[in-house]
N, C-alpha and C positions, 0 to 999 in steps of 0.2 A: 504494500500500500504506500502511496506517495505521501510525503509530508508537505508538499508544496500546495499552494492554493490553486485550484483548477479554474475557479471563477469567482469574481467579486460582484456583489450586488449592492449598489448604493441606494439605500432607502431613507437617507437623511431628509427630514422634513415631512415625511409621511406618517400618518397615524394608523392604528389598528383599524381594520384587519389587513391593510395593504402589505405591510412588511412580511407577514406570514403567508399571505396569498401568493405574493411574488416569489417568496422562498420556495414554496411548494412547486411552482413552475420551474424555477431555476435548478432545483435539485435533480429534476428529471433530465436536465441537459448535460449532466456530468456522469461519469462512470461510477459504478459501485466502488466504494473505498476512497474515492476522491474527496477533496475538501472544498466546501463552499464558504466564502467569507461574506458576511452581511454587515453593513454599517447602517445604524439606525439612531434616531434621536428621541423616539417615543419611549419614555420610561416604562410604559406598559408592555413593551416588547420583551423585557426581561422574563416575566412569568409566562408570556406567550410562547417564547422560544423553548423554555424548559418543558412546558406542557406539550407543545407540538412535537418535540423530539421524543418525548416519552410515549406519545400515542402513535407516532409513525415508525419508531424503531431506528430512526437516524440518531447519530451520536453527537451531542453537544460537546465538542472537544475543548473549546475555550470560550470564555465570556469575560470581556474587560470593558471598562468605562473610562474614558479620558475626555475631560472638558465637555461633558454632556453628549458624547458620541459613544454609543454602545457598539462593541465589535463582537460578533458571534462567528465562531468557526464550527461548521457542521460537517461531519463525515457521513456521506451517503451510505445507507445500509447496503450490505452486499452479501 
């Protein structure tokens, strides 16, 4: 499995449910095991990403917040 980011999705400025909806589309565009990076500014995206990963089986590899920008790294289930 690759440790490099296969795709980045910039969802800064968008609110729920758009970051999760677009993530669900983007995750299908990468191969199983690859990483998707999502950048968001909606604080509600934190619990949303945790719940979405739990229910879809994709792995939330990393979650950080810097200056109001939330960065999520999701590994597509494979």
